[in-house]
C-alpha angles and dihedrals in degrees: 000000000000113000143168115232120223103220093197095055106042137068117257090242101101097216099032119129115259135219128183116182123208120208090211093079097215094139143274133284114203119200122204121192126213141242108324087353134137138226087238090076088076104045095110094045090049089056091047096056093038090056087058092057101267129125113237135202131185116200131215111217122222113273092026131102093040144047129345087242090063091047098052092051094057123098137198088256089058092049096047094043091053093051091048091049092051093048090050090050093052093044088071089069105023128057094183118054133169122197124213121187133181117207108317087009088068090059091051091047092053093054093045090049090057093047094049099031095145091065104033112094098177147356124221114188127184122197094341105191108225086139126025130211104257095201130359133174085204091057090051091051092049092050093047090049092051094046104039112017113102092191119098118233137167089252094052092045091052094050095048093043090049096051110100098183123079106237123239136177091254098044095095094057096038092048090075089085097055089043086059089050090052089054090052090050091049093053092045092051094046090057089049097054097096088059095061113112103168117092112265131212113187126194121203134167127211088215096053106130095203111028114060118227083231086080086077090064090052091054095045091050097043101042097079098143104054147043113277131198131175139207114201120199129189108193106037125105126209095277105007119075118182114229098256091055097038087057089056091053091049092049093047092050094049090046091052093049093046095047 
């Protein structure tokens, strides 16, 4: 997701996790990035909820923020365990917590919300991949643009800023293992959906080149024990969100937290 980094608030390490504490004590919003993602995807949303009086934290998942070797050795158990550990750590100081997840981060947020249901006040998921796009001309165009275009663009900037794994020539082939772990996590989370009790707001885009809009049907069918709301976009990609639609995401998130 496109974001604007506040240089005075965050560590110089580009992919380091972030935490901004609010003295107002309204609660904590935890942001969880996706597969090969980065905490930097959420900088602008952190600032948005912090300006409303909430503390905000953005996690860095195991295997991310470093080499491709670190990434390919990580598993969905590592990712979920890390999220659970961080939520447990924050529960010591915060009774009211909201979870926000982009892509795979939405899956991890759902499972954590079930485990710590007494503290989770809401779930906000963006492009959660219960179903993937099997073939897309749009995805091919995005990939070609990222690989071969020498021209800078907001879309290209967003994708490179949101990639939390240093690329290597062997990453594509070695990534098959963590892709398999993502599939395991997806199936595990899908089975868990009926156990969600926190209100859920889900964001999907019809133009997403990776997450199928059919994922919305999976959520609507599976979330039988909670209140469900949706935000449907038309122009956003998986990582790049044009300003007019990013503003809708920001507004929806702040509205959910303030409700």
